[in-house]
C-alpha positions as CSV (number, residue, x, y, z in Angstrom):
1,M,71.3,58.6,-11.8
2,S,74.6,60.0,-10.7
3,G,75.1,58.6,-7.1
4,P,75.9,60.3,-3.8
5,L,79.6,60.7,-4.5
6,A,79.2,62.1,-8.1
7,S,80.9,65.3,-7.1
8,L,84.2,63.6,-6.3
9,K,87.1,62.8,-8.7
10,V,89.7,60.3,-7.5
11,L,93.2,59.5,-8.8
12,D,94.0,55.9,-7.9
13,F,97.6,54.8,-8.1
14,S,96.9,51.6,-6.0
15,T,97.2,47.9,-7.1
16,L,96.4,44.6,-5.5
17,L,93.4,44.6,-3.1
18,P,93.2,47.3,-0.4
19,G,93.3,50.5,-2.6
20,P,91.3,49.1,-5.5
21,F,88.5,47.8,-3.1
22,A,88.4,51.3,-1.5
23,S,88.2,53.0,-4.9
24,L,85.6,50.4,-6.1
25,M,83.3,51.5,-3.3
26,L,83.8,55.1,-4.3
27,A,83.1,54.4,-7.9
28,D,80.0,52.4,-7.2
29,M,78.7,55.3,-5.2
30,G,79.2,57.6,-8.3
31,A,82.7,59.0,-7.8
32,E,84.8,59.4,-11.0
33,V,87.8,57.2,-10.5
34,L,90.9,57.3,-12.8
35,R,93.4,54.6,-12.4
36,I,97.1,55.6,-13.1
37,E,98.7,52.3,-14.2
38,S,102.1,51.3,-15.4
39,P,102.2,50.4,-19.1
40,T,105.0,47.9,-18.5
41,R,104.7,46.6,-14.9
42,M,101.8,44.1,-14.7
43,D,99.3,44.4,-11.8
44,L,99.1,41.0,-10.2
45,L,95.3,41.3,-10.1
46,R,95.3,41.3,-13.9
47,V,96.8,37.7,-14.1
48,L,95.2,36.3,-10.9
49,P,93.0,33.2,-11.8
50,P,90.3,32.4,-12.5
51,H,89.8,34.1,-15.8
52,D,86.6,34.9,-17.8
53,Q,87.0,35.5,-21.4
54,G,90.7,36.2,-20.9
55,T,90.2,38.7,-18.0
56,S,90.9,38.0,-14.4
57,A,87.6,37.9,-12.6
58,S,89.1,39.7,-9.6
59,H,90.4,42.5,-11.7
60,A,87.2,42.8,-13.6
61,Y,85.3,43.2,-10.3
62,L,87.7,45.3,-8.3
63,N,88.2,47.8,-11.1
64,R,84.7,48.2,-12.5
65,N,83.4,51.7,-13.2
66,K,87.0,53.0,-13.3
67,R,88.9,54.5,-16.2
68,S,92.6,53.6,-16.9
69,L,95.4,55.9,-17.9
70,A,98.7,54.2,-18.6
71,L,101.8,56.3,-17.7
72,D,105.4,55.5,-17.2
73,L,106.1,57.5,-14.0
74,K,109.8,57.2,-14.5
75,Q,109.6,59.8,-17.3
76,A,109.2,63.5,-16.7
77,E,106.5,64.0,-19.2
78,A,104.3,61.5,-17.3
79,L,104.8,63.3,-14.0
80,E,103.7,66.5,-15.7
81,I,100.5,64.9,-16.8
82,V,99.8,63.8,-13.2
83,R,100.5,67.3,-12.0
84,A,98.0,68.6,-14.5
85,L,95.4,66.1,-13.5
86,V,95.8,66.9,-9.8
87,K,94.5,70.4,-10.4
88,D,91.1,69.0,-11.1
89,Y,90.9,66.1,-8.7
90,D,89.6,65.8,-5.1
91,I,91.3,62.7,-3.8
92,L,94.6,60.9,-4.6
93,L,94.9,57.2,-3.4
94,E,98.2,55.5,-3.3
95,Q,99.6,52.2,-1.9
96,F,103.3,52.4,-2.4
97,R,105.9,52.0,0.3
98,P,106.6,55.2,2.3
99,G,108.8,57.6,0.3
100,V,108.1,56.3,-3.2
101,M,105.7,59.1,-4.2
102,E,108.0,61.7,-2.7
103,R,111.0,60.4,-4.8
104,L,108.8,60.7,-7.9
105,G,107.9,64.3,-7.0
106,L,104.3,63.3,-6.3
107,G,104.3,63.5,-2.5
108,Y,101.6,65.3,-0.6
109,E,103.6,68.5,0.0
110,A,104.4,68.8,-3.7
111,L,100.9,68.2,-4.9
112,K,99.0,70.3,-2.3
113,A,101.0,73.2,-3.6
114,I,99.3,72.6,-6.9
115,N,95.9,71.8,-5.3
116,P,95.4,72.8,-1.7
117,R,92.0,71.1,-1.7
118,L,93.6,67.7,-2.5
119,I,92.9,64.9,0.0
120,Y,95.9,62.5,-0.2
121,V,95.3,58.9,1.1
122,A,98.3,56.6,1.6
123,I,97.5,52.9,2.4
124,T,100.4,50.9,3.7
125,G,101.1,47.8,5.7
126,Y,102.6,49.5,8.7
127,G,102.1,53.2,8.2
128,Q,104.4,56.1,7.4
129,T,106.3,56.1,10.7
130,G,107.8,53.5,13.0
131,P,110.6,50.9,12.7
132,Y,108.5,48.7,10.3
133,K,107.4,51.5,7.9
134,D,109.7,50.1,5.1
135,R,109.0,46.5,5.8
136,A,107.2,44.2,3.3
137,G,104.1,42.4,4.5
138,H,100.8,40.8,3.5
139,D,97.4,40.4,5.2
140,I,98.4,37.4,7.2
141,N,101.5,39.3,8.7
142,Y,99.4,42.4,9.7
143,L,96.9,40.2,11.6
144,A,99.7,38.5,13.3
145,L,101.4,41.6,14.5
146,A,98.1,43.2,15.5
147,G,97.3,40.3,17.8
148,V,94.3,39.1,16.0
149,A,95.8,35.8,15.0
150,S,96.7,35.0,18.6
151,Y,93.2,34.1,19.5
152,T,91.7,33.3,16.1
153,G,92.1,29.6,15.7
154,R,92.0,26.3,17.6
155,Q,94.0,25.1,20.6
156,D,95.1,22.0,18.8
157,A,95.8,23.6,15.4
158,G,96.9,27.1,16.1
159,P,96.1,30.3,14.1
160,L,93.4,30.1,11.4
161,P,94.1,31.5,7.9
162,L,91.0,33.5,7.1
163,G,89.3,33.1,3.8
164,V,88.8,36.8,3.4
165,Q,91.6,39.4,3.6
166,L,90.5,41.1,6.9
167,A,93.6,43.4,7.2
168,D,93.5,44.3,3.6
169,V,89.8,45.1,3.3
170,G,88.6,45.6,6.9
171,G,91.8,47.4,7.9
172,G,92.9,49.1,4.7
173,S,90.0,49.7,2.3
174,L,87.1,50.4,4.7
175,H,89.2,52.7,7.0
176,A,90.5,54.5,4.0
177,V,87.0,55.2,2.7
178,V,85.8,56.3,6.1
179,G,88.8,58.6,6.6
180,L,88.7,60.2,3.2
181,L,85.0,60.9,3.4
182,A,85.6,62.5,6.8
183,A,88.3,64.6,5.2
184,V,85.8,65.6,2.5
185,I,83.4,66.9,5.1
186,A,86.2,68.7,6.9
187,R,87.2,70.3,3.6
188,Q,83.7,71.7,3.3
189,Q,84.4,73.8,6.4
190,S,88.1,74.6,5.9
191,G,88.4,74.7,2.2
192,V,91.6,72.7,2.3
193,G,92.5,69.0,2.1
194,Q,94.8,66.9,4.2
195,Y,97.0,63.8,4.3
196,L,95.5,60.5,5.5
197,D,98.0,57.8,6.7
198,V,96.2,54.4,6.8
199,S,98.2,51.6,8.3
200,M,96.6,48.1,7.8
201,T,98.3,46.9,10.9
202,D,97.0,49.9,12.9
203,C,93.5,49.4,11.7
204,S,93.6,45.6,12.3
205,F,94.7,46.3,15.8
206,S,91.7,48.5,16.3
207,L,89.5,45.6,15.2
208,N,90.4,43.9,18.6
209,A,87.3,45.7,19.8
210,M,86.3,43.2,22.6
211,A,89.4,41.3,23.4
212,G,91.6,44.3,23.2
213,A,89.3,46.3,25.6
214,G,89.4,43.3,28.0
215,Y,93.2,43.1,27.9
216,L,93.9,46.8,28.3
217,A,91.4,47.4,31.0
218,C,91.5,44.1,32.9
219,G,94.8,42.5,31.8
220,V,93.0,39.4,30.4
221,E,95.0,37.9,27.6
222,P,92.8,36.3,25.0
223,E,93.8,32.8,23.7
224,W,92.4,30.3,21.2
225,E,89.0,29.0,22.3
226,S,89.2,31.0,25.5
227,H,86.2,33.3,25.4
228,V,82.6,33.3,24.4
229,L,83.0,34.4,20.8
230,N,86.1,32.5,19.7
231,G,85.2,28.9,20.5
232,G,85.5,29.0,24.2
233,S,81.7,28.5,24.5
234,F,79.0,26.7,22.6
235,Y,79.0,29.7,20.1
236,D,80.7,27.7,17.4
237,Y,80.3,25.5,14.3
238,Y,78.9,22.0,14.4
239,R,79.2,19.2,11.9
240,S,76.3,17.4,10.4
241,R,76.1,13.6,9.9
242,D,77.1,14.0,6.3
243,G,80.1,16.3,7.0
244,R,78.5,19.7,6.4
245,W,78.5,22.5,9.1
246,M,76.0,24.7,10.9
247,S,76.8,27.9,12.8
248,V,75.3,28.4,16.2
249,G,75.0,31.8,17.7
250,S,72.3,31.2,20.3
251,L,73.8,33.4,23.0
252,E,70.6,34.8,24.5
253,P,68.6,32.5,26.8
254,A,65.5,32.6,24.6
255,F,67.5,31.5,21.6
256,M,69.4,28.9,23.5
257,Q,66.1,27.4,24.7
258,Q,64.8,27.2,21.1
259,L,68.1,25.5,20.0
260,C,68.0,22.8,22.7
261,T,64.2,22.3,22.2
262,A,64.6,21.9,18.4
263,L,67.3,19.2,19.0
264,G,65.1,17.4,21.5
265,R,67.4,18.3,24.5
266,P,65.6,21.2,26.3
267,E,67.4,20.3,29.5
268,L,70.7,21.4,28.0
269,A,69.6,25.1,27.8
270,A,70.6,25.8,31.4
271,Q,74.2,25.0,30.6
272,G,74.4,27.7,28.0
273,L,74.4,30.4,30.7
274,S,77.3,28.8,32.7
275,P,80.6,30.8,32.7
276,K,82.4,27.6,33.7
277,P,84.7,26.3,30.9
278,E,84.1,22.7,31.8
279,Q,80.3,23.1,31.5
280,Q,80.7,24.9,28.1
281,K,82.9,22.0,26.9
282,A,80.4,19.5,28.0
283,L,77.6,21.4,26.3
284,K,79.5,21.6,23.0
285,Q,80.1,17.9,23.1
286,A,76.4,17.2,23.7
287,L,75.3,19.6,21.0
288,Q,77.8,18.0,18.5
289,V,76.3,14.6,19.3
290,E,72.8,16.0,18.4
291,F,74.0,17.7,15.2
292,E,75.7,14.5,14.0
293,K,72.5,12.6,14.3
294,R,71.0,14.7,11.5
295,S,72.0,15.4,7.9
296,F,72.7,18.9,6.7
297,D,69.4,19.1,4.8
298,E,67.5,17.9,7.9
299,L,69.3,20.5,10.1
300,C,68.5,23.3,7.5
301,A,64.8,22.4,7.5
302,L,64.7,22.1,11.3
303,F,66.2,25.5,12.0
304,A,64.5,27.3,9.1
305,A,61.4,27.0,11.2
306,T,63.1,28.2,14.5
307,D,64.4,31.7,15.3
308,A,67.4,30.3,17.3
309,C,70.4,32.1,15.6
310,V,71.4,28.9,13.8
311,E,72.2,29.0,10.1
312,P,74.0,26.7,7.6
313,V,77.6,27.3,6.4
314,L,76.9,27.8,2.8
315,T,79.3,27.4,-0.2
316,L,79.6,30.5,-2.4
317,S,77.3,28.9,-5.0
318,E,74.7,28.2,-2.3
319,A,75.0,31.8,-0.9
320,V,74.4,33.3,-4.3
321,A,71.2,31.3,-4.7
322,H,70.0,31.9,-1.1
323,P,66.6,33.7,-1.1
324,Q,67.8,36.4,1.4
325,L,70.8,37.4,-0.7
326,K,68.8,37.2,-3.8
327,A,66.1,39.5,-2.3
328,R,68.9,42.0,-1.5
329,A,70.1,42.0,-5.1
330,L,73.7,41.2,-4.2
331,V,74.7,40.0,-7.6
332,S,74.6,42.4,-10.6
333,Q,75.2,42.1,-14.3
334,V,78.0,44.4,-15.3
335,P,78.6,45.2,-19.0
336,R,81.9,43.9,-20.5
337,G,82.0,46.4,-23.3
338,D,81.2,43.9,-26.1
339,G,77.5,43.8,-25.5
340,S,77.7,40.9,-23.0
341,T,77.7,41.1,-19.2
342,Q,79.6,39.5,-16.4
343,S,78.1,38.5,-13.0
344,Q,79.7,40.4,-10.1
345,I,79.1,41.1,-6.4
346,A,76.9,44.2,-6.3
347,C,77.6,47.3,-4.1
348,P,76.0,46.2,-0.8
349,L,74.9,49.8,0.2
350,K,71.3,50.6,-0.2
351,F,70.5,54.3,-0.7
352,S,66.8,55.6,-0.8
353,D,67.7,57.5,-4.0
354,G,69.4,54.5,-5.5
355,L,72.9,54.1,-7.1
356,P,73.9,54.3,-10.7
357,A,73.9,51.1,-12.7
358,P,77.3,49.5,-13.2
359,R,79.0,51.0,-16.3
360,H,81.7,48.4,-17.1
361,I,84.0,45.8,-15.7
362,G,87.7,46.5,-15.1
363,V,89.3,47.7,-18.4
364,A,92.6,47.0,-20.2
365,V,95.7,49.0,-19.2
366,G,95.4,52.4,-20.7
367,A,92.0,51.9,-22.2
368,H,91.1,55.5,-21.6
369,S,94.5,57.1,-22.1
370,D,93.6,59.0,-25.2
371,E,90.3,60.1,-23.8
372,V,91.8,61.5,-20.6
373,L,94.6,63.3,-22.4
374,V,92.2,64.9,-24.8
375,E,90.2,66.2,-21.8
376,L,93.6,67.7,-20.6
377,G,93.7,69.6,-23.8
378,L,96.5,67.6,-25.6
379,S,96.3,67.4,-29.3
380,A,96.3,64.2,-31.3
381,Q,99.8,64.9,-32.5
382,R,101.1,65.4,-28.9
383,I,99.4,62.2,-27.7
384,A,101.0,60.3,-30.6
385,E,104.4,61.8,-29.6
386,L,103.9,60.7,-26.0
387,R,103.0,57.1,-27.1
388,Q,106.0,57.0,-29.4
389,A,108.2,58.0,-26.5
390,K,106.4,55.3,-24.4
391,V,105.4,57.9,-21.8
392,V,101.8,56.8,-22.4
393,G,100.6,53.3,-22.9
């Protein structure tokens, strides 16, 4: 089985999370992904704990199904190898600061002269233009500047550090994949590629779908715990008697009625429809009292039998064992290369024709260097010379 993207070849210069997560999606769907890595400069993901048999679990996951070619891009011979590769690749993905690839002679204008069909994707924190284009940043900074953090948190505690990297993945990775696949479709009509500028801050700003629409159209500035979906209503988390948590999303009247009936307080349901902040606050307090009368296990059993949009807050170990996630096969066994396997999060997309089985976890730097260079037509002697000159790792 080859996968729906088996016709695409991707050169991936990215490191850390946004680019590698994007190319992981492409590789899982069958694209041929070749990572261009430095033989001397360590990718942080390779050393990030925890480790499994000496390999970072994050690296092994984010770089599965990808080959690795180690090149010192400071050397002219390495740049010539990249230019030779570009002739046969559809997509180039990079995550350097603006101008770095141009200074190397690997910018879009230079490479599209070699391959006009090339789709060139640049993921950065702030984009290729604007006063912040050269500024350093991380996920938490992009969410802050995009306005997301200003209403994601608690009034008495301030902004909430998210457990997942929303700007990196939701902003960078997912938007990059959507954009590059759109460019592939456009190329089918035009015959030429194009340049895609993906700013994680821009894309995070676009995720202000409801609050942003309200502010721009109506001038309503969102604040912490100020509207229905960010803690300003009963739509929230509630603590059990033993200190665990339940999520309550019973927005519709029918669900709200089931929630209150299950808790033995059917009379509270009418308050769920009230737009008045004081009534929502009183309802939350009443619901918290009822939740704290019961243990986590009791609440799980109670709401398992009720379709009220109430679910337990699970740990990762509990999520892995949950029957819904197990039924959806969200954990796969990926070959390590030594005959054993590693448990990893599976590709969540379900195609009627299926997807190819995972081929291998993330590999060592330059694990496929010789293989790739042979495919380019280089002799064993020439490859040995490049290794001796430390052009190739």
